[in-house]
N, C-alpha and C positions, 0 to 999 in steps of 0.2 A: 225586426235587425235589434242588436241590444249597445247601443254607443257610445265613443268613450275612448277616452285609449288606453283608459284602461280589457275593453273590449280589443281593440282591436292588436292589443299585447298581449290576448287568449290567442284569436285567429293566428298570431302572429306565428306562433308558439307551437302552434301543431302542425303547422304545415312548413318548421326547423329542424331541419332531419339532419337524427344528431351522425357526428363519426370518431375515430378515437384520436382525433387531435382538440375536442373539442365537451370540457367539461363541464361544464357550466354555457347556456347559448340564451335568449333574450327575457326575459321577467327577474333577476338578482341588479346590485345597483354593478358590477359590473360583472361578462364575462370569465370566465375562464381555460384558459387554452392548456392543453400538454404541449412542454419543452423535450428535444431530445435530451439535454439536461439541466440541469441546475432547476429554480425553481418555476412552478407556475406562471404561467405572462398570464398579469389580471389586466383587464383592455375595458373601456368607458370609455365615451360619448354623449354632449351637450348641447344641442346647439339655442343660441337665443337670440329672439328675437326684437327687434325698434319696436312697444306700442303693445305686447303681448310677456313682452318680460320683463321691458326697461323701457325706456323713455325717455330719453337725450334731455337735460336740464341745457336751453343753453343759452338762456338770462339768466335764470336762476337754479344754481345746482342746492342743491337737501333740499330740495323743495320736495313735501309730499311723496315721496313714489319717483322722482324723475333726480336723474345720479350723472356726475361727467366723463367724458370719453375713457377716462384714465381709470373711472369707477366700474362703467360697463368693462373694462379687461381685465382686470380685479375678481371682478363677478363669473367670469369667462371657466379663468382660468381653477376661482375660487371653490365651484359648483361641482367639478370634475375630479379635484382634490374630496369634495366631500365624498364622495361617490366609492373612491378610491378607501378612501379611512370608514367607509364605513361597512369596508373587507376585511378591516386592517391589512389592508396592504400597503409594498410601499409604493411612495410615485419613483419613473424611473424620467420619463421624459414623454413630450407633448408634440401635437402637429396642428396647428392652429389654419381653419380657413374661415378670409370673411370678405364676404359682400358692401361696398361702400354703395357709398349715395357717388352722383359722380362731383356731384356740388361739393367741396372740400374736403373729398375722401382721403389727401395726400395726407390733412393736417390730424383729421379723425383717424387714421390705420397710427399714424403715431405714435398718439396720445393710448390708442388702445394698444399695443405693440408694453408701454411704459407700464400700463396696469397688469398685463397677462404678468412681466418677466418680474413685479411686487413682488403676486404669488406665488408665483414658477420654484425662486431664488428662492425661496424665505425656507421649502423642500427640499431641495437638491435640485430640484425635476427642470432638463433640457428642452428648449423651444428646438425643434431639431428638422419643421419645417413646412409646409404646409399651400393654401397656394390665394391667393385674391385678383380679385374679381371687383368690376361696376355695376351698375344699375341701375336702373332708372326708380326704383325699389327706397323703405330707410336699409338700413343695418340689421347685417345678418352675420352672426360672430357662430364657428362650431369647432370645438374643440377636441380633436379624442385623445386622451389620455391613456399611455401604455407605466404599466409599476408589477411588480413581483409578489408570490404572497413568500411568505416569516416560514422556519423551517415548523411552526407547528400550524401552516395549513392556513386561507382565505373562511373567515369565517358570512356562511351563509346567511341570506334570513331562517330556510328553512331550517331546524332544525330543534324549536322552542320546546319544551313540553310541560304538559298542568303541575301546576306546585314551582315553576320556575317563577323564579322575582323578575320584576321584570326593574333597568336604572336609567334615567337622563344623565349627561354630559353635562346640563345648565340648566338659564330660563326661559324661558318662550314664552314672546309673543309681543303683536305690534312690532313682525320685522319692516313693517313697512316704511318707522318712523328711518330708516338707516342703519338697518343691522343686514338687511337681506344683499344691500351693497355690500360691505365694508370690511363682513362676517370672518373669521381664522378655519378651516377645516381641520376642526381636532383629530389631521392624522397622529402627534404622539401619542396622542390621549389615547386614542385609540388601540396605540402599538404595544405602551404599556401597560393597557388592560387586558388585553389580548396574553401576554407576559405573565402577566399574575393571575389569571384565574383562567378558565375553560368559561368563552364567551361560547351557548349555546347554537344563541342567532341576534342580528345586531343589522338596525338601517338606520340610513343618515332621515332626518325630519328635513321633507325637505316640503309638501304638502302642504301635510300638517300630522303633531299629532296621535288625534285621535283616525286616521287617514292611513299614516305609515306605518302604528302597531295592529291596523285591519288589515293589512300588509305580510305586516310579517305573518302572523296567525293563520291566511290564506296559507299562505307557501306551508307556515309550520303546520297546521291539521290538529290548531283548537281556538278557544277563546280568550278575552281576559279581560280584567279585569282593572283598573282602576279609582285612586286615591284620588277626592278630589283635593282633599285638603293638603295632599302630597307633593303638586306636581307646582314648580319653583317659573311659581309669574316678576317677565321681565319688569322693567319699572316703564320700559313703551308701550305695555299694554291696560296701562293704569291711563295714558297717556292716553289714548284712541280714543277722537269722540263721533263715537257711533252708540247704537242704542246696545250695545253687546257687550258682555261681563269681562271684567281682564280674561276668568276663564276660560270665557268662551274662547276669547283671544289666541292662549295662552293653546287649549285643542286645536285649534282651527285654522290658523293666522298661515302660519307654512311658516317658510323659506328662513328656518331656525338654523338650522343646518346642525343640533346639535346632533349626538347616537343614542338613541332607544335600545338597548339590551338585554339579552336575557339568560341568566345562572342558573345554576339549582341552589337548594335555599342556602347548604353552605357554604357553598361561594360568596353566596353575601353578603353572611354574616364576617365573611374577612373584610369585604371590600366595606364594608358601614364599621368594621373593627379597624384597619388598616389601606385606606382606601391610597389607590396610587394615582389620583389625581386628585386635581380638584376640581369644589362644582359636582359630585358623585350627587345625587339622589335615588332614596328607591323610590315608586310609584306604582306599584303596580304589584302583579302576577298574573300567570296566563292560568287557564283554568281550560279544563277538556270540554265544558259545552261552547257549542258552538259561536261567534257574536263575540260583540264591545263594549262593557261596564263598566256604568260609576258610577262606586262610592258615597254618597256624599247627604252629609247631615245622621248619616246611622240606616240614610236610605238608597238600598243599591240600585239602578233604572239602567235600562239599553238605552245602550250612548250611538249615535251614528258616527259613521267613517267624515266627520268632518274634515275638512281638506279643501281642496285646486287640483278641480280636474280640467283636464282640455277636454274640449270638447268638436264632436266628430260627429259628423253626419251623413 
């Protein structure tokens, strides 16, 4: 049996019946529901677990990989907002459920809420309810976010075509040094891009650039060639003290929460000539051949889908 979260997701998709109201189920950044009137409803949810998705900094906030409860609250809301951005959706309301450790849970809950509100308020998103429990384990927080599609419709992972150009909205790598807690979801950027050009496919970079481009290509039935010298590398990627290069960090660290998207060549020229947002970078193209490739120093080589995968055994 194939293990890992994506193998489980495929098993789940095969067993999820289609219905008239469900236009898109498991497998993309949000689900899409058909409402009797008005725009389609977009639904997404993310759960963060202490020890896996974050570590609470009890004595030294800001240390590598650790954050305060308020930062965890910001991240819990922001990862869902980032999924909404990946569909070029408009966030509307959120429901939050938390599992609190029994000791110190009240103070922790208040700080979490303040962090949640910081990101929610930035995008006019209401927190409309949820559930609160206490237990003998560590902190667990889950946010479910509802939004709506624009009149142009939601942008899916499926839709990229050979010849399409791939863009990214900002620098990548080294997120563990702080960005993974304090990033700003690219909701406004996604809506500006959606209004300016025909986005064939889009995904947010949560697992890693290589991994998420591979997800987009798998849904679209194509491959991708990335240009090594064009990939924007964050300063934090150069500050990582390990045996990986800054480029390897940019390709595989994940939790950058930038957007990577595919557009036709003519639309790419428009974006390069009149960019609707700052920070756009052309980083590659879609190809007919399945797989992921890296062009570096004039040579093309296979690129593994570097990034994070939850293991399931």
